[in-house]
C-alpha positions as CSV (number, residue, x, y, z in Angstrom):
1,M,97.4,128.6,78.6
2,T,95.7,125.6,76.9
3,I,97.7,122.6,75.8
4,E,96.4,120.8,72.8
5,I,95.8,117.0,73.3
6,N,96.1,114.9,70.2
7,E,93.9,112.0,69.8
8,T,96.9,109.8,68.6
9,D,98.6,110.6,72.0
10,I,95.8,109.1,74.3
11,V,94.5,105.6,74.9
12,V,90.8,105.6,76.1
13,E,89.6,102.7,78.1
14,C,86.1,102.0,79.3
15,Y,85.3,99.7,82.2
16,R,82.5,99.1,84.7
17,G,82.4,101.6,87.5
18,S,81.9,100.3,91.0
19,G,80.0,101.8,93.9
20,P,76.3,102.9,94.2
21,G,74.0,103.1,91.2
22,G,72.4,99.8,91.0
23,Q,71.5,98.1,87.8
24,H,72.3,101.0,85.7
25,R,75.9,101.2,86.9
26,N,76.6,97.6,87.0
27,T,75.4,96.8,83.4
28,T,77.3,99.6,81.6
29,D,80.9,100.3,81.1
30,S,80.6,104.0,82.0
31,A,83.9,104.6,83.9
32,V,86.6,106.0,81.7
33,R,90.4,105.9,82.1
34,I,92.6,107.9,79.8
35,R,96.3,107.4,79.3
36,H,98.5,110.1,77.9
37,L,101.3,108.2,76.2
38,P,104.0,110.9,75.9
39,T,103.9,111.7,79.5
40,G,102.5,108.7,81.1
41,I,99.8,110.5,83.0
42,V,96.7,108.4,83.7
43,V,93.3,110.1,84.7
44,H,90.0,108.4,85.3
45,A,86.4,109.4,85.9
46,A,83.5,107.3,87.1
47,E,81.2,109.9,88.7
48,S,78.5,109.9,86.3
49,R,76.4,107.0,84.8
50,S,77.1,108.4,81.3
51,Q,80.2,107.4,79.7
52,L,80.3,110.4,77.5
53,R,80.0,112.8,80.5
54,N,82.9,110.7,82.3
55,R,85.0,111.0,79.1
56,E,84.6,114.8,79.1
57,V,85.5,114.9,82.7
58,A,88.5,112.7,82.3
59,L,89.8,115.0,79.3
60,E,89.3,118.0,81.6
61,R,91.4,116.3,84.3
62,L,94.1,115.4,81.7
63,Q,94.1,119.0,80.5
64,Q,94.7,120.3,84.1
65,A,97.4,117.7,84.9
66,L,99.3,118.6,81.6
67,E,99.0,122.4,82.5
68,K,100.3,121.8,86.0
69,R,103.2,119.6,84.6
70,S,104.2,122.3,82.2
71,R,104.1,125.2,84.7
72,K,107.5,126.6,85.7
73,Q,108.2,126.5,89.3
74,K,109.7,129.7,90.9
75,P,113.1,129.1,92.3
76,R,113.0,129.3,96.1
77,I,115.0,132.1,97.6
78,A,116.8,131.2,100.9
79,T,116.4,133.7,103.7
80,K,118.4,134.4,106.8
81,V,116.7,133.7,110.2
82,S,116.2,137.0,112.1
83,R,118.1,137.5,115.4
84,A,114.7,137.9,117.3
85,Q,113.6,134.5,115.9
86,K,116.9,132.8,116.9
87,E,116.5,134.2,120.4
88,K,112.9,133.0,120.6
89,R,114.0,129.5,119.6
90,L,116.7,129.5,122.2
91,T,114.4,130.7,124.9
92,E,112.0,127.8,124.1
93,K,114.8,125.3,124.2
94,R,116.0,126.6,127.6
95,L,112.4,126.2,129.0
96,T,112.0,122.9,127.7
97,S,115.3,121.8,129.1
98,S,114.5,123.2,132.5
99,R,111.1,121.4,132.6
100,K,112.8,118.1,131.6
101,R,115.5,118.8,134.4
102,L,112.7,119.1,137.0
103,R,111.2,115.7,136.0
104,R,114.4,113.9,136.6
105,P,114.7,112.0,140.0
106,E,117.1,113.5,142.4
107,E,120.3,111.9,142.9
């Protein structure tokens, strides 16, 4: 399932990426931030020194975020705790209680 992204729905901002890369990274505005106006989702990419490559990566991330947002979540079905599990839990509680009782100072 692919979602169509309209150019009018996004705002692309370029800024100077930080981190390692030396002169090449410090002199070019290669990092890209994309805002999707209808949903308010913001993605950014600053991995590459190439602004074009960062734009492609950011668009892919936006695509994934929109797909994730549109996915229907299955409703969770409540299940009953089994009798064996209840017994196990109560046995653990009894053991913990007895250990704590032994730690108390005698009166």
